[in-house]
Backbone as ProteinMPNN parsed JSONL, in Angstrom:
{"seq_chain_A": "XXXXXXXXXXXXXXXXXXXXXXXXXXXXXXXXXXXXXXXXXXXXXXXXXXXXXXXXXXXXXXXXXXXXXXXXXXXXXXXXXXXXXXXXXXXXXXXXXXXXXXXXXXXXXXXXXXXXX", "coords_chain_A": {"N_chain_A": [[16.594, 6.411, 23.091], [17.353, 5.651, 19.816], [18.695, 7.521, 17.178], [19.73, 8.181, 13.982], [21.972, 7.995, 11.106], [21.696, 5.353, 8.811], [22.718, 4.278, 6.365], [24.096, 6.385, 5.271], [22.254, 7.896, 3.868], [19.713, 7.318, 4.807], [17.7, 8.072, 7.506], [16.872, 7.027, 10.729], [14.816, 6.262, 13.6], [13.617, 4.979, 16.745], [11.056, 4.423, 15.846], [11.22, 4.007, 13.17], [11.873, 4.948, 9.721], [12.758, 8.34, 9.28], [11.941, 9.807, 7.161], [9.621, 8.994, 6.041], [6.088, 8.273, 6.332], [4.576, 5.749, 7.764], [1.843, 3.734, 6.581], [-1.158, 2.713, 8.059], [-3.718, 0.566, 7.571], [-7.102, 0.822, 8.237], [-10.3, -0.499, 8.593], [-12.697, -0.209, 9.899], [-14.432, 1.528, 12.574], [-11.886, 3.151, 14.312], [-10.186, 3.311, 17.287], [-7.659, 5.331, 18.376], [-4.413, 4.081, 19.187], [-1.434, 3.87, 21.19], [0.691, 3.01, 19.554], [0.046, 4.079, 17.108], [1.166, 6.553, 16.894], [3.109, 8.79, 15.0], [2.366, 7.626, 12.655], [0.268, 6.999, 9.73], [-3.058, 6.735, 9.661], [-5.289, 5.106, 7.675], [-8.4, 5.0, 6.424], [-11.387, 3.474, 5.178], [-13.9, 3.363, 6.158], [-16.02, 3.955, 9.033], [-14.592, 5.831, 10.736], [-12.731, 7.654, 13.313], [-11.55, 7.497, 16.711], [-10.46, 9.471, 19.372], [-9.058, 8.943, 22.315], [-8.562, 9.735, 25.82], [-5.339, 9.966, 27.366], [-3.873, 8.219, 25.723], [-2.051, 8.952, 23.718], [1.186, 10.596, 23.888], [2.903, 13.566, 25.047], [4.034, 15.508, 22.361], [3.597, 13.554, 20.435], [2.321, 12.703, 17.186], [-0.217, 12.115, 14.75], [-1.499, 11.136, 11.604], [-4.565, 11.242, 9.885], [-6.502, 9.707, 7.435], [-9.242, 9.895, 5.266], [-10.342, 7.566, 3.269], [-12.595, 7.416, 1.586], [-15.62, 8.091, -0.287], [-17.411, 9.47, 1.232], [-18.157, 11.571, 4.066], [-16.527, 11.289, 7.309], [-16.476, 10.726, 10.861], [-14.37, 12.143, 13.341], [-14.002, 11.361, 16.494], [-13.99, 13.002, 19.564], [-12.854, 11.802, 22.494], [-13.975, 11.252, 25.935], [-12.686, 13.48, 28.337], [-10.742, 14.482, 26.704], [-9.349, 17.249, 25.008], [-9.701, 18.464, 21.921], [-8.425, 20.599, 19.897], [-9.387, 22.588, 17.209], [-7.292, 23.92, 14.872], [-8.017, 25.896, 13.145], [-10.142, 27.456, 14.157], [-10.153, 27.279, 16.915], [-12.088, 25.798, 18.198], [-13.503, 23.011, 20.058], [-14.3, 19.482, 20.238], [-16.101, 16.891, 18.388], [-15.039, 16.202, 15.029], [-15.827, 16.5, 11.569], [-14.59, 14.831, 8.994], [-13.952, 15.566, 5.67], [-14.938, 13.847, 2.602], [-12.379, 11.904, 1.224], [-10.589, 13.333, 2.703], [-7.924, 14.701, 4.788], [-6.325, 14.762, 7.955], [-4.29, 16.015, 10.586], [-3.108, 15.363, 13.824], [-1.573, 16.799, 16.573], [-0.155, 16.25, 19.704], [-0.061, 17.993, 22.71], [-0.176, 17.27, 25.311], [-1.186, 14.27, 27.088], [-3.895, 14.544, 27.021], [-4.592, 16.703, 25.469], [-4.983, 17.751, 22.221], [-4.071, 19.148, 19.045], [-5.667, 19.816, 16.1], [-5.642, 19.799, 12.572], [-7.041, 20.115, 9.315], [-9.137, 18.826, 6.611], [-12.151, 19.728, 7.063], [-15.719, 19.53, 7.374]], "CA_chain_A": [[16.065, 6.32, 21.74], [18.366, 5.763, 18.783], [18.387, 8.293, 15.976], [20.95, 8.375, 13.234], [22.038, 7.548, 9.729], [21.958, 3.937, 8.651], [23.569, 4.016, 5.208], [24.548, 7.645, 4.703], [21.132, 8.668, 3.332], [18.477, 6.972, 5.492], [17.692, 8.412, 8.914], [15.886, 6.237, 11.451], [14.788, 6.287, 15.056], [12.976, 3.768, 17.258], [9.796, 4.189, 15.148], [11.469, 3.728, 11.758], [12.453, 5.975, 8.868], [12.32, 9.707, 9.561], [11.578, 10.435, 5.893], [8.364, 8.432, 5.54], [5.026, 8.103, 7.315], [3.978, 4.442, 7.471], [0.386, 3.664, 6.469], [-1.88, 1.661, 8.765], [-5.054, 0.491, 6.997], [-8.166, 0.545, 9.205], [-11.536, -0.568, 7.817], [-13.867, -0.003, 10.747], [-14.089, 2.615, 13.491], [-10.596, 2.874, 14.949], [-9.768, 4.12, 18.432], [-6.207, 5.438, 18.312], [-3.58, 3.411, 20.182], [-0.127, 4.515, 21.295], [1.556, 2.642, 18.423], [-0.337, 4.873, 15.933], [1.972, 7.782, 16.879], [4.057, 8.838, 13.894], [1.82, 6.826, 11.564], [-0.857, 7.512, 8.962], [-4.185, 5.807, 9.717], [-5.943, 5.197, 6.38], [-9.644, 4.271, 6.637], [-12.458, 3.582, 4.192], [-15.199, 3.382, 6.842], [-16.044, 3.902, 10.489], [-14.095, 6.998, 11.441], [-11.66, 7.531, 14.288], [-11.837, 7.947, 18.068], [-9.256, 9.893, 20.091], [-9.338, 8.825, 23.74], [-7.65, 10.352, 26.773], [-4.178, 9.255, 27.899], [-3.357, 7.213, 24.786], [-0.859, 9.543, 23.126], [2.058, 11.334, 24.802], [3.327, 14.89, 24.602], [4.892, 15.498, 21.185], [3.15, 12.58, 19.442], [1.48, 13.182, 16.091], [-0.795, 11.063, 13.917], [-2.238, 11.624, 10.447], [-5.782, 10.472, 9.626], [-6.963, 9.878, 6.05], [-10.535, 9.338, 4.896], [-10.23, 6.984, 1.933], [-13.927, 7.085, 1.079], [-16.336, 9.172, -0.949], [-18.341, 10.055, 2.199], [-17.5, 12.133, 5.237], [-16.451, 10.418, 8.474], [-16.32, 11.462, 12.11], [-13.264, 11.989, 14.281], [-14.677, 11.534, 17.774], [-13.209, 13.447, 20.715], [-13.246, 11.008, 23.649], [-14.159, 11.908, 27.23], [-11.449, 13.918, 28.971], [-9.82, 14.979, 25.682], [-9.634, 18.515, 24.334], [-9.182, 18.391, 20.559], [-8.579, 21.966, 19.41], [-9.286, 22.841, 15.775], [-6.354, 25.031, 14.71], [-8.633, 26.934, 12.314], [-11.01, 28.376, 14.905], [-10.019, 27.07, 18.358], [-13.198, 25.019, 18.748], [-13.234, 21.628, 20.445], [-15.407, 18.57, 19.948], [-15.96, 15.994, 17.237], [-14.786, 16.829, 13.726], [-16.301, 15.722, 10.422], [-13.565, 14.848, 7.954], [-14.539, 15.5, 4.336], [-14.599, 12.713, 1.748], [-10.981, 11.926, 0.75], [-9.9, 14.351, 3.496], [-6.774, 14.356, 5.607], [-6.175, 15.57, 9.167], [-3.149, 15.674, 11.435], [-3.276, 15.743, 15.224], [-0.346, 16.875, 17.372], [-0.541, 16.223, 21.11], [0.794, 18.735, 23.635], [-0.219, 16.42, 26.506], [-1.963, 13.049, 26.837], [-5.325, 14.86, 26.916], [-4.806, 17.883, 24.624], [-4.492, 17.626, 20.861], [-4.355, 20.227, 18.093], [-5.982, 19.145, 14.848], [-5.814, 20.61, 11.365], [-7.421, 19.22, 8.228], [-10.228, 19.12, 5.686], [-13.383, 19.475, 7.804], [-16.987, 20.104, 6.877]], "C_chain_A": [[17.205, 6.551, 20.754], [17.857, 6.627, 17.646], [19.693, 8.508, 15.248], [20.851, 7.881, 11.811], [22.377, 6.07, 9.685], [22.95, 3.701, 7.526], [24.08, 5.298, 4.552], [23.426, 8.5, 4.142], [19.829, 8.422, 4.073], [18.61, 7.267, 6.976], [16.569, 7.647, 9.597], [15.928, 6.565, 12.94], [14.05, 5.028, 15.49], [11.649, 3.442, 16.57], [9.982, 3.928, 13.66], [12.078, 4.912, 11.034], [11.882, 7.349, 9.199], [11.883, 10.446, 8.302], [10.291, 9.866, 5.305], [7.362, 8.339, 6.687], [4.326, 6.794, 6.984], [2.45, 4.489, 7.495], [-0.145, 2.471, 7.245], [-3.302, 1.646, 8.217], [-6.046, 0.04, 8.059], [-9.477, 0.548, 8.439], [-12.796, -0.638, 8.663], [-13.486, 1.096, 11.724], [-12.83, 2.225, 14.261], [-10.349, 3.854, 16.085], [-8.242, 4.138, 18.409], [-5.555, 4.711, 19.476], [-2.206, 4.045, 20.14], [0.771, 4.209, 20.104], [1.168, 3.349, 17.125], [0.493, 6.156, 15.825], [3.012, 7.704, 15.767], [3.592, 8.104, 12.648], [0.719, 7.588, 10.831], [-1.949, 6.452, 8.987], [-5.092, 6.096, 8.522], [-7.217, 4.372, 6.47], [-10.651, 4.522, 5.525], [-13.829, 3.611, 4.843], [-15.001, 3.479, 8.351], [-15.562, 5.108, 11.243], [-13.043, 6.658, 12.48], [-12.131, 8.051, 15.638], [-10.508, 8.294, 18.732], [-9.601, 9.921, 21.569], [-8.236, 9.466, 24.574], [-6.513, 9.4, 27.158], [-3.697, 8.094, 27.033], [-2.053, 7.709, 24.175], [-0.072, 10.3, 24.193], [2.398, 12.696, 24.213], [4.313, 14.774, 23.45], [4.515, 14.481, 20.124], [2.298, 13.262, 18.382], [0.968, 11.975, 15.319], [-1.562, 11.73, 12.78], [-3.399, 10.674, 10.187], [-6.245, 10.768, 8.204], [-8.283, 9.161, 5.85], [-10.431, 8.867, 3.448], [-11.598, 6.56, 1.405], [-14.555, 8.315, 0.43], [-17.353, 9.851, -0.05], [-17.552, 10.632, 3.368], [-17.438, 11.091, 6.349], [-16.109, 11.253, 9.7], [-15.021, 11.107, 12.822], [-13.865, 12.343, 15.629], [-13.688, 11.915, 18.869], [-13.706, 12.675, 21.935], [-13.382, 11.841, 24.92], [-12.809, 12.26, 27.834], [-10.419, 14.475, 28.008], [-10.286, 16.349, 25.205], [-8.927, 18.455, 22.991], [-9.445, 19.742, 19.914], [-8.377, 22.05, 17.903], [-8.386, 24.064, 15.598], [-6.913, 26.152, 13.847], [-9.409, 27.956, 13.142], [-10.968, 28.188, 16.422], [-11.132, 26.264, 18.995], [-12.723, 23.631, 19.169], [-14.445, 20.786, 20.088], [-15.108, 17.694, 18.744], [-15.733, 16.793, 15.966], [-15.334, 15.906, 12.644], [-15.305, 15.908, 9.293], [-14.231, 14.661, 6.594], [-14.143, 14.208, 3.618], [-13.19, 12.925, 1.179], [-10.147, 12.973, 1.498], [-8.753, 13.789, 4.313], [-6.73, 15.295, 6.805], [-4.931, 15.101, 9.904], [-3.423, 16.198, 12.829], [-1.906, 15.711, 15.886], [-0.769, 17.028, 18.826], [0.451, 17.002, 21.967], [0.866, 18.017, 24.981], [-1.014, 15.17, 26.129], [-3.452, 13.335, 26.663], [-5.622, 16.099, 26.07], [-4.151, 17.664, 23.264], [-4.898, 18.819, 20.026], [-4.512, 19.569, 16.736], [-6.169, 20.151, 13.716], [-6.193, 19.655, 10.239], [-8.572, 19.75, 7.398], [-11.563, 18.771, 6.337], [-14.576, 20.144, 7.136], [-17.438, 21.193, 7.818]], "O_chain_A": [[17.932, 7.539, 20.856], [16.718, 6.477, 17.204], [20.665, 8.972, 15.843], [19.804, 7.414, 11.362], [23.236, 5.594, 10.428], [23.933, 2.986, 7.719], [24.459, 5.278, 3.381], [23.607, 9.703, 3.953], [18.915, 9.241, 3.981], [19.526, 6.771, 7.633], [15.441, 7.621, 9.103], [16.922, 7.068, 13.463], [13.874, 4.108, 14.692], [11.158, 2.319, 16.684], [9.009, 3.656, 12.956], [12.716, 5.77, 11.644], [10.674, 7.503, 9.376], [11.489, 11.61, 8.381], [9.911, 10.22, 4.189], [7.739, 8.328, 7.859], [3.559, 6.732, 6.022], [1.846, 5.185, 8.311], [0.356, 1.355, 7.108], [-4.027, 2.626, 8.384], [-5.857, -0.992, 8.702], [-9.753, 1.496, 7.705], [-13.844, -1.08, 8.191], [-12.345, 1.557, 11.718], [-12.724, 1.118, 14.789], [-10.306, 5.067, 15.879], [-7.605, 3.085, 18.421], [-6.062, 4.717, 20.597], [-1.85, 4.692, 19.155], [1.542, 5.071, 19.683], [1.887, 3.234, 16.133], [0.517, 6.782, 14.765], [3.702, 6.697, 15.61], [4.348, 7.975, 11.685], [0.299, 8.667, 11.25], [-1.788, 5.383, 8.398], [-5.602, 7.207, 8.379], [-7.136, 3.149, 6.583], [-10.756, 5.63, 4.999], [-14.826, 3.855, 4.164], [-13.944, 3.128, 8.874], [-16.085, 5.393, 12.321], [-12.53, 5.54, 12.531], [-12.993, 8.927, 15.714], [-9.551, 7.522, 18.669], [-10.334, 10.794, 22.032], [-7.128, 9.705, 24.094], [-6.708, 8.189, 27.26], [-3.175, 7.104, 27.546], [-1.067, 6.973, 24.119], [-0.594, 10.606, 25.265], [2.201, 12.938, 23.022], [5.3, 14.045, 23.535], [5.052, 14.526, 19.017], [1.64, 14.268, 18.646], [1.635, 10.944, 15.243], [-2.199, 12.766, 12.974], [-3.244, 9.455, 10.257], [-6.368, 11.928, 7.811], [-8.439, 7.993, 6.206], [-10.431, 9.676, 2.52], [-11.742, 5.474, 0.843], [-14.068, 9.435, 0.588], [-18.091, 10.723, -0.51], [-16.418, 10.228, 3.624], [-18.199, 10.123, 6.342], [-15.534, 12.336, 9.596], [-14.626, 9.943, 12.898], [-14.2, 13.502, 15.877], [-12.68, 11.24, 19.074], [-14.843, 12.864, 22.369], [-12.953, 12.994, 24.967], [-11.893, 11.437, 27.844], [-9.342, 14.896, 28.428], [-11.482, 16.575, 25.021], [-7.699, 18.401, 22.93], [-10.55, 20.006, 19.439], [-7.341, 21.641, 17.379], [-8.691, 25.134, 16.125], [-6.348, 27.246, 13.814], [-9.353, 29.158, 12.879], [-11.686, 28.882, 17.142], [-11.128, 26.061, 20.209], [-11.692, 23.141, 18.708], [-15.484, 21.309, 19.686], [-14.024, 17.744, 18.163], [-16.186, 17.931, 15.85], [-15.307, 14.683, 12.784], [-15.188, 16.987, 8.712], [-14.986, 13.71, 6.392], [-13.155, 13.563, 3.968], [-12.864, 14.015, 0.708], [-9.128, 13.441, 0.99], [-8.626, 12.58, 4.504], [-7.056, 16.477, 6.69], [-4.568, 13.926, 9.847], [-3.903, 17.318, 13.007], [-1.172, 14.728, 15.778], [-1.639, 17.84, 19.143], [1.649, 16.717, 21.959], [1.854, 18.143, 25.705], [-1.461, 15.03, 24.99], [-4.197, 12.467, 26.208], [-6.779, 16.505, 25.961], [-2.948, 17.427, 23.161], [-5.94, 19.43, 20.263], [-3.622, 18.858, 16.27], [-6.775, 21.208, 13.892], [-5.726, 18.516, 10.205], [-8.936, 20.925, 7.459], [-12.056, 17.653, 6.187], [-14.46, 21.156, 6.445], [-18.479, 21.81, 7.594]]}, "name": "protein", "num_of_chains": 1, "seq": "XXXXXXXXXXXXXXXXXXXXXXXXXXXXXXXXXXXXXXXXXXXXXXXXXXXXXXXXXXXXXXXXXXXXXXXXXXXXXXXXXXXXXXXXXXXXXXXXXXXXXXXXXXXXXXXXXXXXX"}
């Protein structure tokens, strides 16, 4: 994996700039895919699904609810999605205009923090 300076001020690696989080617009329920790692999934409807063995250890993804209503982040079968606020697992309800970040310690364990109901 390449990581370094391109022009003296911009740092990049194999996923792009290390100083920005690219936005991926999703407008229906979105099941995370490996290429979402390091990205910001921006959705106005449908919610998100986190399935087992999609992400790798050390991956992170940011989820944004771009709607005036809450939306569900669904914990798929075989996944443990730990809420960093209280240690609970299971589906999370992201508040309207809320943001959440998930960091994966393994392909089946994620730690999530965000604006939940």
